[in-house]
Biotite code that builds the C-alpha atoms (Angstrom):
import biotite.structure as struc

atoms = struc.array([
    struc.Atom([0.263, 0.067, -0.351], chain_id="A", res_id=1, res_name="MET", atom_name="CA", element="C"),
    struc.Atom([1.289, 3.582, -0.946], chain_id="A", res_id=2, res_name="ALA", atom_name="CA", element="C"),
    struc.Atom([1.715, 6.323, 1.872], chain_id="A", res_id=3, res_name="THR", atom_name="CA", element="C"),
    struc.Atom([0.680, 9.645, 0.753], chain_id="A", res_id=4, res_name="VAL", atom_name="CA", element="C"),
    struc.Atom([2.137, 12.313, 2.950], chain_id="A", res_id=5, res_name="LYS", atom_name="CA", element="C"),
    struc.Atom([0.032, 15.999, 3.095], chain_id="A", res_id=6, res_name="VAL", atom_name="CA", element="C"),
    struc.Atom([2.445, 19.172, 3.565], chain_id="A", res_id=7, res_name="THR", atom_name="CA", element="C"),
    struc.Atom([1.097, 23.000, 3.852], chain_id="A", res_id=8, res_name="GLU", atom_name="CA", element="C"),
    struc.Atom([2.959, 25.618, 2.418], chain_id="A", res_id=9, res_name="SER", atom_name="CA", element="C"),
    struc.Atom([4.437, 27.575, 5.666], chain_id="A", res_id=10, res_name="ALA", atom_name="CA", element="C"),
    struc.Atom([4.255, 30.640, 3.446], chain_id="A", res_id=11, res_name="ALA", atom_name="CA", element="C"),
    struc.Atom([3.219, 33.367, 5.506], chain_id="A", res_id=12, res_name="PRO", atom_name="CA", element="C"),
    struc.Atom([-0.147, 35.322, 4.595], chain_id="A", res_id=13, res_name="VAL", atom_name="CA", element="C"),
    struc.Atom([0.309, 39.371, 5.112], chain_id="A", res_id=14, res_name="HIS", atom_name="CA", element="C"),
    struc.Atom([-2.845, 40.651, 6.514], chain_id="A", res_id=15, res_name="VAL", atom_name="CA", element="C"),
    struc.Atom([-3.322, 44.685, 7.122], chain_id="A", res_id=16, res_name="ASP", atom_name="CA", element="C"),
    struc.Atom([-4.609, 44.650, 11.051], chain_id="A", res_id=17, res_name="GLN", atom_name="CA", element="C"),
    struc.Atom([-4.988, 47.970, 11.594], chain_id="A", res_id=18, res_name="LYS", atom_name="CA", element="C"),
    struc.Atom([-6.691, 50.128, 9.452], chain_id="A", res_id=19, res_name="PRO", atom_name="CA", element="C"),
    struc.Atom([-5.019, 52.906, 7.822], chain_id="A", res_id=20, res_name="LYS", atom_name="CA", element="C"),
    struc.Atom([-6.514, 56.963, 8.988], chain_id="A", res_id=21, res_name="PHE", atom_name="CA", element="C"),
    struc.Atom([-5.192, 60.268, 8.242], chain_id="A", res_id=22, res_name="THR", atom_name="CA", element="C"),
    struc.Atom([-4.923, 62.420, 10.895], chain_id="A", res_id=23, res_name="SER", atom_name="CA", element="C"),
    struc.Atom([-5.621, 66.039, 11.316], chain_id="A", res_id=24, res_name="VAL", atom_name="CA", element="C"),
    struc.Atom([-5.245, 68.353, 14.028], chain_id="A", res_id=25, res_name="HIS", atom_name="CA", element="C"),
    struc.Atom([-7.601, 71.637, 14.857], chain_id="A", res_id=26, res_name="ASP", atom_name="CA", element="C"),
    struc.Atom([-6.642, 74.569, 16.222], chain_id="A", res_id=27, res_name="SER", atom_name="CA", element="C"),
    struc.Atom([-7.672, 73.694, 19.907], chain_id="A", res_id=28, res_name="ARG", atom_name="CA", element="C"),
    struc.Atom([-5.334, 70.845, 19.593], chain_id="A", res_id=29, res_name="GLY", atom_name="CA", element="C"),
    struc.Atom([-7.055, 68.183, 19.297], chain_id="A", res_id=30, res_name="ARG", atom_name="CA", element="C"),
    struc.Atom([-6.022, 65.433, 17.174], chain_id="A", res_id=31, res_name="THR", atom_name="CA", element="C"),
    struc.Atom([-8.364, 64.409, 14.706], chain_id="A", res_id=32, res_name="ILE", atom_name="CA", element="C"),
    struc.Atom([-8.415, 60.373, 12.863], chain_id="A", res_id=33, res_name="GLN", atom_name="CA", element="C"),
    struc.Atom([-10.447, 59.972, 9.493], chain_id="A", res_id=34, res_name="LEU", atom_name="CA", element="C"),
    struc.Atom([-11.303, 57.175, 7.987], chain_id="A", res_id=35, res_name="ARG", atom_name="CA", element="C"),
    struc.Atom([-12.343, 56.851, 4.013], chain_id="A", res_id=36, res_name="LYS", atom_name="CA", element="C"),
    struc.Atom([-15.518, 55.787, 3.777], chain_id="A", res_id=37, res_name="LEU", atom_name="CA", element="C"),
    struc.Atom([-16.371, 52.673, 1.297], chain_id="A", res_id=38, res_name="ASP", atom_name="CA", element="C"),
    struc.Atom([-19.520, 52.528, -0.876], chain_id="A", res_id=39, res_name="PRO", atom_name="CA", element="C"),
    struc.Atom([-21.423, 50.166, 2.044], chain_id="A", res_id=40, res_name="LEU", atom_name="CA", element="C"),
    struc.Atom([-20.350, 53.258, 4.548], chain_id="A", res_id=41, res_name="GLN", atom_name="CA", element="C"),
    struc.Atom([-21.689, 56.083, 2.202], chain_id="A", res_id=42, res_name="LYS", atom_name="CA", element="C"),
    struc.Atom([-24.856, 54.062, 1.516], chain_id="A", res_id=43, res_name="SER", atom_name="CA", element="C"),
    struc.Atom([-25.899, 53.463, 5.033], chain_id="A", res_id=44, res_name="ARG", atom_name="CA", element="C"),
    struc.Atom([-25.340, 57.216, 6.232], chain_id="A", res_id=45, res_name="ILE", atom_name="CA", element="C"),
    struc.Atom([-27.356, 58.202, 3.083], chain_id="A", res_id=46, res_name="VAL", atom_name="CA", element="C"),
    struc.Atom([-29.719, 55.624, 5.271], chain_id="A", res_id=47, res_name="MET", atom_name="CA", element="C"),
    struc.Atom([-29.057, 57.343, 7.864], chain_id="A", res_id=48, res_name="ALA", atom_name="CA", element="C"),
    struc.Atom([-30.358, 61.165, 6.961], chain_id="A", res_id=49, res_name="VAL", atom_name="CA", element="C"),
    struc.Atom([-33.230, 59.841, 4.872], chain_id="A", res_id=50, res_name="GLY", atom_name="CA", element="C"),
    struc.Atom([-34.260, 60.569, 1.820], chain_id="A", res_id=51, res_name="GLY", atom_name="CA", element="C"),
    struc.Atom([-34.956, 64.222, 1.629], chain_id="A", res_id=52, res_name="GLU", atom_name="CA", element="C"),
    struc.Atom([-31.446, 65.177, 3.387], chain_id="A", res_id=53, res_name="LEU", atom_name="CA", element="C"),
    struc.Atom([-29.681, 62.412, 1.310], chain_id="A", res_id=54, res_name="ALA", atom_name="CA", element="C"),
    struc.Atom([-30.769, 64.481, -2.105], chain_id="A", res_id=55, res_name="ALA", atom_name="CA", element="C"),
    struc.Atom([-29.353, 67.453, -0.574], chain_id="A", res_id=56, res_name="ASN", atom_name="CA", element="C"),
    struc.Atom([-25.528, 67.733, -1.834], chain_id="A", res_id=57, res_name="GLN", atom_name="CA", element="C"),
    struc.Atom([-24.789, 70.849, 0.204], chain_id="A", res_id=58, res_name="VAL", atom_name="CA", element="C"),
    struc.Atom([-25.325, 68.600, 3.359], chain_id="A", res_id=59, res_name="TYR", atom_name="CA", element="C"),
    struc.Atom([-24.130, 65.179, 2.202], chain_id="A", res_id=60, res_name="MET", atom_name="CA", element="C"),
    struc.Atom([-20.841, 66.460, 1.069], chain_id="A", res_id=61, res_name="GLY", atom_name="CA", element="C"),
    struc.Atom([-20.187, 69.213, 3.816], chain_id="A", res_id=62, res_name="GLY", atom_name="CA", element="C"),
    struc.Atom([-21.195, 67.621, 7.183], chain_id="A", res_id=63, res_name="PHE", atom_name="CA", element="C"),
    struc.Atom([-22.782, 64.249, 6.883], chain_id="A", res_id=64, res_name="ALA", atom_name="CA", element="C"),
    struc.Atom([-20.217, 62.168, 5.205], chain_id="A", res_id=65, res_name="LEU", atom_name="CA", element="C"),
    struc.Atom([-17.302, 64.589, 6.756], chain_id="A", res_id=66, res_name="LEU", atom_name="CA", element="C"),
    struc.Atom([-18.865, 63.795, 10.460], chain_id="A", res_id=67, res_name="ALA", atom_name="CA", element="C"),
    struc.Atom([-19.002, 60.102, 9.251], chain_id="A", res_id=68, res_name="ALA", atom_name="CA", element="C"),
    struc.Atom([-15.406, 59.859, 8.530], chain_id="A", res_id=69, res_name="SER", atom_name="CA", element="C"),
    struc.Atom([-14.174, 60.483, 11.737], chain_id="A", res_id=70, res_name="VAL", atom_name="CA", element="C"),
    struc.Atom([-12.716, 57.520, 13.932], chain_id="A", res_id=71, res_name="VAL", atom_name="CA", element="C"),
    struc.Atom([-11.308, 58.865, 16.591], chain_id="A", res_id=72, res_name="PHE", atom_name="CA", element="C"),
    struc.Atom([-10.929, 62.559, 18.564], chain_id="A", res_id=73, res_name="ILE", atom_name="CA", element="C"),
    struc.Atom([-7.769, 62.494, 20.378], chain_id="A", res_id=74, res_name="ASP", atom_name="CA", element="C"),
    struc.Atom([-8.011, 58.724, 22.317], chain_id="A", res_id=75, res_name="ASP", atom_name="CA", element="C"),
    struc.Atom([-12.050, 58.979, 21.810], chain_id="A", res_id=76, res_name="VAL", atom_name="CA", element="C"),
    struc.Atom([-13.433, 56.225, 19.309], chain_id="A", res_id=77, res_name="GLY", atom_name="CA", element="C"),
    struc.Atom([-16.364, 56.923, 17.342], chain_id="A", res_id=78, res_name="PHE", atom_name="CA", element="C"),
    struc.Atom([-18.418, 54.233, 15.257], chain_id="A", res_id=79, res_name="GLY", atom_name="CA", element="C"),
    struc.Atom([-19.812, 55.021, 11.861], chain_id="A", res_id=80, res_name="LEU", atom_name="CA", element="C"),
    struc.Atom([-23.039, 56.939, 12.656], chain_id="A", res_id=81, res_name="PRO", atom_name="CA", element="C"),
    struc.Atom([-26.521, 55.228, 12.480], chain_id="A", res_id=82, res_name="GLN", atom_name="CA", element="C"),
    struc.Atom([-28.888, 57.619, 12.756], chain_id="A", res_id=83, res_name="THR", atom_name="CA", element="C"),
    struc.Atom([-29.070, 61.677, 12.299], chain_id="A", res_id=84, res_name="ILE", atom_name="CA", element="C"),
    struc.Atom([-29.053, 62.101, 15.741], chain_id="A", res_id=85, res_name="LYS", atom_name="CA", element="C"),
    struc.Atom([-25.511, 60.736, 15.550], chain_id="A", res_id=86, res_name="GLN", atom_name="CA", element="C"),
    struc.Atom([-23.996, 62.584, 12.840], chain_id="A", res_id=87, res_name="ILE", atom_name="CA", element="C"),
    struc.Atom([-25.771, 65.980, 14.818], chain_id="A", res_id=88, res_name="ASP", atom_name="CA", element="C"),
    struc.Atom([-23.535, 65.234, 17.802], chain_id="A", res_id=89, res_name="SER", atom_name="CA", element="C"),
    struc.Atom([-20.603, 64.368, 16.041], chain_id="A", res_id=90, res_name="MET", atom_name="CA", element="C"),
    struc.Atom([-20.786, 67.493, 14.245], chain_id="A", res_id=91, res_name="LEU", atom_name="CA", element="C"),
    struc.Atom([-21.327, 69.295, 17.749], chain_id="A", res_id=92, res_name="ALA", atom_name="CA", element="C"),
    struc.Atom([-18.535, 67.788, 19.245], chain_id="A", res_id=93, res_name="GLU", atom_name="CA", element="C"),
    struc.Atom([-16.239, 68.686, 16.132], chain_id="A", res_id=94, res_name="LEU", atom_name="CA", element="C"),
    struc.Atom([-17.471, 71.844, 16.457], chain_id="A", res_id=95, res_name="GLY", atom_name="CA", element="C"),
    struc.Atom([-15.739, 75.057, 14.108], chain_id="A", res_id=96, res_name="GLN", atom_name="CA", element="C"),
    struc.Atom([-12.344, 73.821, 14.661], chain_id="A", res_id=97, res_name="GLU", atom_name="CA", element="C"),
    struc.Atom([-12.808, 70.507, 14.034], chain_id="A", res_id=98, res_name="GLY", atom_name="CA", element="C"),
    struc.Atom([-14.735, 70.857, 10.765], chain_id="A", res_id=99, res_name="MET", atom_name="CA", element="C"),
    struc.Atom([-12.302, 73.612, 9.596], chain_id="A", res_id=100, res_name="GLU", atom_name="CA", element="C"),
    struc.Atom([-9.096, 71.685, 10.011], chain_id="A", res_id=101, res_name="ALA", atom_name="CA", element="C"),
    struc.Atom([-10.848, 68.127, 7.894], chain_id="A", res_id=102, res_name="ILE", atom_name="CA", element="C"),
    struc.Atom([-12.078, 70.926, 5.095], chain_id="A", res_id=103, res_name="GLU", atom_name="CA", element="C"),
    struc.Atom([-8.364, 72.139, 5.027], chain_id="A", res_id=104, res_name="ASN", atom_name="CA", element="C"),
    struc.Atom([-7.045, 68.222, 4.972], chain_id="A", res_id=105, res_name="HIS", atom_name="CA", element="C"),
    struc.Atom([-9.963, 67.538, 2.019], chain_id="A", res_id=106, res_name="LEU", atom_name="CA", element="C"),
    struc.Atom([-8.316, 70.523, 0.332], chain_id="A", res_id=107, res_name="MET", atom_name="CA", element="C"),
    struc.Atom([-4.934, 70.259, 0.330], chain_id="A", res_id=108, res_name="ALA", atom_name="CA", element="C"),
    struc.Atom([-5.759, 66.534, -0.745], chain_id="A", res_id=109, res_name="GLU", atom_name="CA", element="C"),
    struc.Atom([-7.533, 67.854, -3.305], chain_id="A", res_id=110, res_name="TYR", atom_name="CA", element="C"),
    struc.Atom([-5.129, 70.678, -4.506], chain_id="A", res_id=111, res_name="LYS", atom_name="CA", element="C"),
    struc.Atom([-2.400, 67.656, -4.234], chain_id="A", res_id=112, res_name="ALA", atom_name="CA", element="C"),
    struc.Atom([-4.254, 65.427, -7.044], chain_id="A", res_id=113, res_name="ALA", atom_name="CA", element="C"),
    struc.Atom([-5.029, 68.404, -9.242], chain_id="A", res_id=114, res_name="GLU", atom_name="CA", element="C"),
    struc.Atom([-1.364, 69.001, -9.401], chain_id="A", res_id=115, res_name="GLU", atom_name="CA", element="C"),
    struc.Atom([-0.273, 65.419, -10.284], chain_id="A", res_id=116, res_name="LYS", atom_name="CA", element="C"),
    struc.Atom([-2.618, 65.103, -12.543], chain_id="A", res_id=117, res_name="ALA", atom_name="CA", element="C"),
    struc.Atom([-1.327, 68.340, -14.159], chain_id="A", res_id=118, res_name="LYS", atom_name="CA", element="C"),
    struc.Atom([2.047, 67.214, -13.978], chain_id="A", res_id=119, res_name="GLU", atom_name="CA", element="C"),
    struc.Atom([1.117, 63.852, -15.818], chain_id="A", res_id=120, res_name="GLU", atom_name="CA", element="C"),
    struc.Atom([-1.274, 65.583, -18.593], chain_id="A", res_id=121, res_name="ALA", atom_name="CA", element="C"),
    struc.Atom([2.300, 67.748, -19.109], chain_id="A", res_id=122, res_name="ALA", atom_name="CA", element="C"),
    struc.Atom([4.230, 64.701, -19.285], chain_id="A", res_id=123, res_name="ALA", atom_name="CA", element="C"),
    struc.Atom([2.257, 62.496, -21.573], chain_id="A", res_id=124, res_name="GLU", atom_name="CA", element="C"),
    struc.Atom([1.752, 65.775, -23.671], chain_id="A", res_id=125, res_name="ALA", atom_name="CA", element="C"),
    struc.Atom([5.968, 65.827, -24.029], chain_id="A", res_id=126, res_name="LEU", atom_name="CA", element="C"),
    struc.Atom([6.355, 62.499, -24.441], chain_id="A", res_id=127, res_name="SER", atom_name="CA", element="C"),
    struc.Atom([4.104, 62.679, -27.550], chain_id="A", res_id=128, res_name="ALA", atom_name="CA", element="C"),
    struc.Atom([5.402, 65.458, -28.553], chain_id="A", res_id=129, res_name="GLU", atom_name="CA", element="C"),
    struc.Atom([8.578, 63.685, -28.332], chain_id="A", res_id=130, res_name="GLN", atom_name="CA", element="C"),
    struc.Atom([6.982, 60.264, -30.232], chain_id="A", res_id=131, res_name="ALA", atom_name="CA", element="C"),
    struc.Atom([6.164, 62.842, -33.001], chain_id="A", res_id=132, res_name="ALA", atom_name="CA", element="C"),
    struc.Atom([9.188, 63.955, -33.778], chain_id="A", res_id=133, res_name="ALA", atom_name="CA", element="C"),
    struc.Atom([10.864, 61.019, -33.941], chain_id="A", res_id=134, res_name="LYS", atom_name="CA", element="C"),
    struc.Atom([8.610, 60.180, -36.781], chain_id="A", res_id=135, res_name="ASN", atom_name="CA", element="C"),
])
């Protein structure tokens, strides 16, 4: 009778255990950690605020989604808001200082992405010119 020996590969599997958060600091000295909302989380915020408020782009983009992206303020953790009352509580906790810090961070991210896109477009245009010159 033949003997069969089964062995498992001992290759390590890398699993990123800690979610990556972005930290910002407000003028009150607080550290605010933000998560990037995935589509499921965004849809849950839409359900939390209800159809009428979800249709209001200013409220959703300027308040509800920003509040939902907060994971920690200093060492206090916050889950994903499930009701409009929880969103309002987070907005009150952030206050003007926290909201300004988050908005400034997002504007800086947007400007950096815009600048990178311009640089890439310029590089592509130069590359196209060089390719045309060779022909």
